[in-house]
N, C-alpha and C positions, 0 to 999 in steps of 0.2 A: 559402399553406401554408408552414410552416417545416419544412425537412428536417433531421433529426438523424442524423449518421453515427456509428454506434456505440451498442450497447445495454448498455454497462457502467454503472456507478453514475453517472458524470458525464453521460452522454447521457440517461439516464432522469431524473436530477435536473433537467437543462435542460428536458426535455420537460414535466415536472411543473410547473416554475416558469412556463414559457411558457403553459401551459394556464391557470394561475391568473391570469395577466395577460390572458387572454381570447383567446389565439392558437390557431389550428388547427395541430397538429403531427403529423408522422409520423416514426417511428424506424426506421432500417434497420440491422440487425445482420448481419454477414457469417457468424457462426458459427450453429450450430444451438441454442445455449444462451445465454441472457442472463446478464449479471452480470460478465463479464470475470474479474478476479482475485477476485471475490466468488462465483464459481460453486461449486457444492456437490457432495458425494458423498452417496449414501444409506448409512445404517447400519442396525443392527437396531432403532434408535430414531429420534431426531431426525437430520435431515440435518446434515452438518458441512462446513465450508469446505475446498476443495482446498488453499488456502494459508491458514495460520493467521491469525486475526483476533481482536482485542479492542479495546476503547475505552479511551482515557485521559480523565481528567476535563477536560482542556483541549479536547476535541473537542465543542464546543457545538452546531455546526450540525447534525450528524447526530442529536443528541439532540432538538433542536427539530423536525427532520423526523419523527422517530419519534413524537413527541407529536402532531404534525399528523395523522399517519396512524393515530392511535389505538393506538400501540404503546408509549406512555410507560411503562406498567406492566410491559412485557415486558423492559425493560432492568434487569439485575441487576448491582449493583456488588459485586464480590468481591475478595478478597485474592489477588493473583498472586505467589506466592513465587518468589524468584530464587536461583540458586546459580552458582558459578564452579568449573569443573573444572580444577585445576592439579596437576601432578605426581602424578596418580593419586588425588587426593582431591577430593571435592565439598565446597566451602566455602559454606554458606548465608550470604546477605548481605541479610537482611531487617531484623533488629532491631539496635539500637545495639550490644548486646553481641556479636552475631555479627560485625558489622563490626569492632569492636575486636579480636576474636579472630583476624581474618584475618592470617595470618603473613607475607604477602609484601609488606607495606608497614609503615613505621614509624608511630608515633602521630602524628608531625608530618605525614607524607604523608596520613594519613586526615583530619586536621584541614583541610589545604589543599584536598583533594578535596571534603570535606564543605561547606566554604564556597562552593566553585565550584558545586556542585549546588544550593545555596540561592540562587545568583545574587549572591553577595557577593564583591567583589574586596578582598582584604586585603593586597595588595602594598605599599601605602603606609603600613601600620600603622594607618591610620584607615579603617575599613570603608567601602567605596563600594557602596551598594545599587543604583545605577543603571548600573553600568559595562557590563552585558551586555544592556541593553534594546534597543539598536540592533544587530541581527545583521549588518547590512551593513558595519559597521566592521571585521568580521573575515572578510570575503569573500575577501581575498587573502592570508590567513595560513593556513599549514598547521596541521593538528591537532597535530603534534609541536611546532611552534614555540609554539603557543598554550598547550598543556598544560604544557610545560616552563617557560614564563615565568610562568604564572598558578598553577601548583601546584609540582611538583618533577619533576626528571628521572626519579626513581624511580617516581612515579605513572605517567608515560608508559610507561616500559619494562616495569613489572611488572603494570600493570593495563590501560591504554588500548591499547597497541600490539597485544597478542594479540587484543583485540576487533576492532580495525581490520583486522587480518590476516584474521580469519575472515569479515569482511563484504566487504572490498574487495581482498583479495589483493595482487597486485603494483601495484594502483592506489592503495594506502593513502597514499602520500606525496603524492598529488595532491589529497587531500580537504581541503575548506575547514573552517576552525575554526567558521564560521557554521553549518555542518551539525551539528557536534558540539554546539555550544551549543544549537541548536534542538532537537536530540534530547533533551538533558537537560531542557529546558523542556517539551517535548512530553509526556514521560512523566508529569508532573503529580504528583498527590497520593499521599502515603504515610501509612499508619498506623504510627506510630513503634514500636508494640509488636508489630505483625504483619507489615507489608510494604506493597507497592504496591497501590493501589486501582485495579482495572481493571473495565471493563464488558463484558457479554456479553448477547446476547438470549436469553431463554427460547425455545428452538427453533432458535437459531442465526441468523446474519445472513441466511440465506435467508428468514426471516420478514419482514425489512425489504424485501428485494428483491421478494418476492411482493406485498407491500402497495404498493410503489411502482409495480410493473407494473400492478396492478389500478387504481391511481389514474390512471395515464396512459391505461389502456384497452388491453386486448390487441388490440382491433381496430385500434389505431393503431400497432402494432408489427409489423414483418416480420423474421423470422429467416431464415437461409439466403439473405440478400439483400444481397450485397456491393455497395457503391457503387463503380462502375468509372470514373465521370467526373463532374467538377463543372465546369459550363460557365459561364464569365464572358464577357459581351459588353457593349460600351459602358460598361465600368467597373464593372459590378455583376453579381452572380450571377443566373443565369437558370434553371438546371435541374440536377437530379441524374439520372444514369443508373444504373440498378440492375439487377443480374443476378438473374434468378429463373427457375428451371425451364428453364435453358438459353437463355433469351431476355433481351434487353436492353430495359428499359422506361425511358422518359423521364418525369420529373416536374417540372413547373414549380414553382419555389419563390420566395418573397419573401426568404428568408434561409436560410443553411445553417450549421449548427453541426457542426464536425468534432470529435468527442469520442473520439478514438482516439490511438494512438501517433503520433509525428510523422512516421514513415516513410510512413504512410498519407496524412497531410496533404501530404507532398511529392509522392507519386505522383499525387494528385488536383489539386494546384494549382501544383506546382513550388516551393513555399516550402521553403527548406532549414532544417534545424535541426542545430546543431552539438553538441547534448548527446549524450554517450555513455550507453548503458544497459547494465546488467548483467543477466545471465540468472539465473533461479532454478530449482533443482530441489528440489521439496518432496515428501517422502515421508510417507505416513500409514500407520503400522504399527498393525494391530489385534492385540492381545495378550491372552493369558489371564492374565498376571501383570503387576503394575506394575514399572517399571524404576527410577523416580526417587522421591525424597521431596519434590521440588520441582516447580513448574510449568515454570519456564524455567531451563535450564542452559546458560550460555555455556561454550565449550570453548577453553582457552588454547593448546593445542598444535596442531601441524599435522595436522589430521584432515580427512577428506573431507566434513565438514560443520562449520558454525560454531556450531550450537546444537541441543539436543534440547529439545523442548517437549511435556511430557506433559499433554495437554489435560484428561484426566480427573483430574488433580490440581488443576484449576481449576474444571471443571464435573463434577458427580458422574457416575460411569460408568453409573448406573442409567438415565440419559437415552439411553444408547446400547446398550441391551439387556444391560448388565452388562460390556461389553468395556472394556478399557483401550486408550486411543488415544494414540499418540505420534507427533508430527511430527518429522521429520528435515529440518533446514533447511540448504541449501547454496546459495551464490552462485557464479557463474562470471563472469569478466570477458571471456572470449574463447570463441568457439565451437570453438576448437581444443583447449581444455582436455580432459584425459582424461575427467573425469567427464561432461562434456556429450556426448562421443562414445560413451559406453557405452550399451547398451540397458538397459531397465528391470531385467532380471534381473541384469545385471552390476552395476548401481548397488545393487540390493538386497543382493547378496552382499558388495560392498565395504563398505557401511554396517554390515551385521551383523558382519562380521569386526572392524571398528573398535570397535563397541559391546562385543563379546566381550573385546577387549583392554583396554577401559576398565573393564568391570564383569565380573570373573571368574565371578560367580555367575549371570550372565545365561544363560538357556536359550533359544537361538534357535528351538527347537521350539515355544515358547510364542507365537511370531508366526504367526498364522493367515492374515494377509493383508497385503500391502504394495502400496499404490497410489502411483504416482509421477506427479506433475504437473510440467510444464515450461512455462516462459515465457521466451522469449529476451530480452524487454524488461520485466522485472518491476519495475525501479526505476532511476531516474537515478543516474548517478555524480556526486555533488555535489562537483565539483572547484572549485578556486579560480576566482573570476570567474563562477560559475554564473548569477548574476542577469543578467549581460549576455547570456546565451544563451537565456533563456526565450522562449517563443513568445507574442506579444501575444494578448489575448483577441479584439481586433477587427483583422482583417487587411485593412482597407479600402485602405490605401496600398500594401501589398505585393502584394495579390491582387485585391481588388475590393470594392465596397460590398456589405454583406450576408453576408460570409464571416467566420465566427467560429471560435475554437479553444478547446476546453475539455478537452484531453487531458492526459496525464501530464506534458508539458513546459510546462504553464502555471504561472504564479506561485503559484497556490493550492497546488501540490504542493511548496512550498519552506517551510521547510528540510527537511521530511521528507514522504514520500509517505504517503497514508492514504486510506481511504474518505471520511473527513470532507473532505479536500482535494478529492476528486472532486466531492462535492456542492457545495462552495464554488465550484469552477470552473463547474459547470453553472449555478448561480445567477447568477454574475457575467455570463456571456454572455446569459442570459435577461433580466437587468435592463438590459443595454446595448441589446438589441434593443427592449425596451419603451420605453426612453428615446429611442431613435432615431426611433421612429414609422414605420419603413420597412416593417413588415409590415402588410398590410391586414387588419384584424380582421373586416371585413364581408364579405370574399370567401368564397363557399362553395367549398371545395376540391374539385377533381376530379382523379382520376388520368387521365393522358393515355391510358392503356390499360385502365383499369378492373380491374387485378389486386387481389385481396383481400389485406388485411393480416391474417395469422394468425400465432399463435405456434407 
């Protein structure tokens, strides 16, 4: 039997792929809900993600998985409109004429930035269409250094720097240009007359999660079942110890996939990871009235959030019982930051105060509900030299044969973390296990203690 530690998208994808290779698999999830960062809230209609999600055209693996699970026709490709809030004004930035009308960059700035977003280096006067193909070339360059050299200083100061500040705060000067380039590439396709093309599931990402759970088999998944120990003896993995109902249960395994944050990997195996993570506080406001005219609004000034995302300007509100749904997105770099230390009510009031100051016509009484989700390790901090810090898929040399890693610190989540990256990581370890031949497909698995696997 192969044991999978973690019931997020990476762990479930690994289990699914391993089963397709013919292996017997069990998934152990410490929380009472599957999905990790893809977990959902109920609404008056479709469920919605606690942390906002959408697909870019570049995310091919998750689309292929959806098709395998019979959900290909549930992916809807929509226009996700974007804006930038600067000096009290919302500037839409979707069409060429809206970009041309943006007042905080010159025409030359916009040309240089436009060439960069198209992957074209024009520094030598002869366009180079391949300059940005190898992201590793920019691993040790800061975003500031890169943008000022490849576009202009004004582009950095008036456009990129406020975005970095909202995302990374006081860590912004550490961030690698490879991440910046990767993010530009990741966002993918645009409709020149309307805006960016993004994908969403009819019914939300919970539809994909439920289908994946059903494919793996709910009888093969245990929730409220934290793995407390991973035993390695004679150079290879032997067993997992799982806490359940106040008891510790031991399960012999042929291989173990740790599909969690690296701090869990370290607690189980001693393998250290030097990647720093940032926390996220994501609010979902249920409102009687719309706030924005756009889907995604980046905020340029020092606000207690980096972006406002009005989901029902992307997916029609009729799917949510007619409510308007707005995400408030904030990142924190340190657990001592004021916002992280606030309780949910304090966070809500801080956010609403700021929204009122930005939008004088906003009526906070129109907010009927505010739900706040927190995750202390929502995303890696993609500092210079990040690739040197990723955790290998196969930890045979560092820990023991049969130990694999598919969590957020894997290479699949570079240069930007995503659900697609989680699926890629799960597949990568599953294919390595299959290639190694170390798991015995013919062995009928037995629980050492006989506890049932239930959701």
